[in-house]
N, C-alpha and C positions, 0 to 999 in steps of 0.2 A: 620807418614810419608805420604806425598802425592806425586804422580807421575804425571808429565805433559808431553805432547807431543808437540813438535814444528814442524809444517809442513811448509817447505820453498820452494819457487819456484822463478825463475828469469824471467825477461821479457826484451827484447831488447838485445843489444850486446855492449861490450866494446872492444876497441882496443887502443893501444898506439898511433899508426899512423892512423889518421882519415882524409880522404879527403871528399869533398863535397858530393860525391855519397853515401859514408857510413853514413854521418851525416843526409842526407835526409831520408835514410832508417831507421837509428837507432839514433834518437836525444837523447835518454835516455837509460841508463842501470839501472835496478832496481831489488831489491830483497824484497820479502815480506815473513813474517813468521806469521802463525796463531798458537797461543799458547792456548792449551785446556787441560782440566783435562783428564787424562787417563780413569777416571771413566765414562766419557761421550762419549768416542770414539765409543763405540758399538752403542749407541743411534744415534749418528751423522751419522754413516755408514748406519744404518737402514733407517733413514729418507731420506738419499740421494738415496738409492736403490729404495725406494717407489716412489720418485719423478721421477726417470728414468722409472719405470714401468708405471706411469701415462701418460708419454709422448710416450709410446710404443717404448722405446729405449732398445737395447740389453745391458744387464748388463755388458758384457765384452768389450763393445766399449766405449772408452773415448771421451767425448765431450770437445775438447780443445777450449780455448778462441780464438785462431787464426781462427778456423773454422767459427766463427761468422762473421768475416770480409770477408772471402772467399765467404760465402753464400750471403752476401750483394752485392758483386761484380757480382755474377750470377744474382741476382735480378735486378741490375741496367742495366746490359748488355743484359739480356735475354738468355745468353748462357746456354746450357744444362750441367748438372753435369755428367761427364763421369763416367763409371763404375769403373775405376781404381783410382778415386780420393778418398782419405781417408774419406772424409766427405759425401760420397754418401748416407750413412745410415741416414743422416739428411735431405734428400731431402723432405720428407713428412712434415717436420716442417718449413723449410725455415728460413729466418733470424728472423722473428718475433717470431716464435716458439722457436728457440734456445735461443733468448734473454730472453724469459719468463722462459725457463728452468734454465738458469744461474741465473736469478733473484730469483727463488724459492730455488735454491741450496745455494746461498749466504744468503738467509733468515734463513737458518739453524743456522748460527752463532748467530742470535738474540735469538734463542731458548735455547742456552747453558747458564748454570749458570756461568761458568767461561770461558772467552774468552778475549784474548789480541792480537791485531794486531800490528806488528812492520814492518815498511817499510823504506828502504834506497834507495836513488836514486842518480845517477850521471848524470848531464847535460853534454853530450859529446861535446856540442858546446863551453863550457867555461872551461872544466876541464883541468888541467895540464896534460901533457903527461906522466903519470905514467905507469910503466910496468903493464901487466895484473895481475901478482902476487900481486903487491903492491895495485892495485885497489880492487881486490877480497879480500885481507887481510883486508882492511879498512871496506868493507861491512860486512864481516863475524864477525869481531871484534865488530862492533856496535850491531849486533844481539846478540852475546854471552854476551856482557856486560849488555844489557838491560834485557835479560832473567835471567842472574845471579842475578841482582838487584831485579827483580820481585820475584824470588824464595827465597830471603833472609828473608822473613817474618817468615819462619819456618826453623830451622837449618836442619831438616830432609827432606825437599823438594828435589826432583830430577827432572830435565827436560832432556828429550831425544830428540835430533834433527834429523829430516829426511829431506834430500834434494832430489830434482828431479835430475836424471842423466843428464849430458850435453854431454860429450864425455869421452872416456877412459882416455885420458891424463888430461882433466880438472877435472874429478872426483878424480883422484889421487892428483892433485894439491889442490883441495878443502879439501880433507881429511888431507893432510899434513899441510895446513895452520891452520886448526882447531886444530890439534894435537899440533902444535908448540905454538899456542896461549894458549891452555889449560895448557901446561906444563911450558911455560916461563912466563905466566902471563903478567899483565900490571898494570894500576893504581888500578885495583880491587885487585891486589896482587895474588889472587888465586881463581880459579873457583871451589867452593865447592858444587855447587848445579846443575851442569850440567854434563851429562855423558862424559867420557873421550875420546870418539871417535864419529865421525860423521857417520850417517847411510845414505846410498844412496839407495832409493827404487823407482821402476818404477811407474810413475804417474798413468798409467792405472790400477794399482793394489792398489792405495792409494787414498781413498776419501779425506783425509786431504790435500794432495798435489794438487789434482784437484781443491779443493776450494781455495787453495793458488794461483793457476794459475788464477782464476777468480778475486781474490783480486789484483794481479799484473796487470792484464789487465784493470781493472776499474781505478786503480791509473794511469796507463799509459795514459788513455783517459783524466784523470783529468789534467795531466801535459801538454799534447799536446793541449788541448782545453781550458786551463785556461784563455787565453786572447781573446777567440773568441766564437762564437756560435756553433762551430763544436763539434763533439764527444758527443752530448747531451745524447745519451743513456748510454754510458759508465760513464759519469759524474753523471747521475742520480743513477746508480748502486753504484758508490762510496759514494755518500752522503746518500743513503738509508741504505746501509749495511756495508760499510767499515769505514767511518768516525765515526759513533757512537761507534765503537768497538776498535778504536785505543787506544793504551796504553797512559795514561795521567798522568800528575802531579796532585797533590791534588787539585790545583786551576783550573784544566781543560786544562792546556796547553798541546798541542800535539807536537809542534816542539821541537826536542831534546829528546823526550820521546817515542812517537810512530812513528813520522816521523823524518827522519834525512837526510840532504843533505851530499853527499860524493864527495869531501872532505868538511870539515867545511867551511862555507862561510856566515858570519853574514849578509852582505848586501843582498845576494841572498835569505837568509831565510826570511828577512823582506819583500822582494818583493813577495815571495811565500805566506806568511801570509796575505799580503794585497789582493792578488788575491783570496785566499780562502775566506776571509771575504766578498769580493765583490760578489763572486758567491753565498755564503750563503745568503747574503742580498737580492739578486735577486730572489732566490728560495722562501724565506719567503714572498716577495712582490707579487709573482705571484699567 
């Protein structure tokens, strides 16, 4: 029997009713899961802590992806970071230093013997106005299905999922959605290889969820900058560390296996695939 841990974090927001102000701030909602072997978690944690030490970062202070862009704004405007701002402890690194820290943290994924990344995303600008529960159910179901299928190579495999907390009510909703899907099943019929309940753990106490945060952030940049030259740093992180470790079909296909649009939209998937191929071609040519 082998045990696996799935660390999952979200990025962006979803609402059933979305005005232009909301869409400008949150064009996408996405969730990423990093699936690793439980046997490698201790080593993953050790490497992460050693990287933090090398950047003179307090071990109990979380470096959130969102801090990266806050530091960039300070760099562009020249405004001082106030003492009460949560990312004050990153002042000595600045944007470039935090970017390098996140790059080294994401590189830990490449050192693992077993690693699979699964990402789902919703384009809020075109998505049908589903309820929040319906949208979250679709996202969670896609992750559960792909992890279950990944685990089925051995009947004794077990995956345990850990989510970052959102809010009290949303956390309850997420747990109930997971529990209902687990017990009621779907086309998979039965989830025999994932734990029967969802775990919520604080991101600042979980290396796996912090890395999932960076995965989500890099993919968000990929989506926002796929048709432009913007978000270049985030896109580079995506192609260097996330793209190579996405779950794939035997022929290398990622769409539908490691990447999934929510809800399913074949034409949109074709457009995404074309954009990815164009970006990859430009990277190879540069």
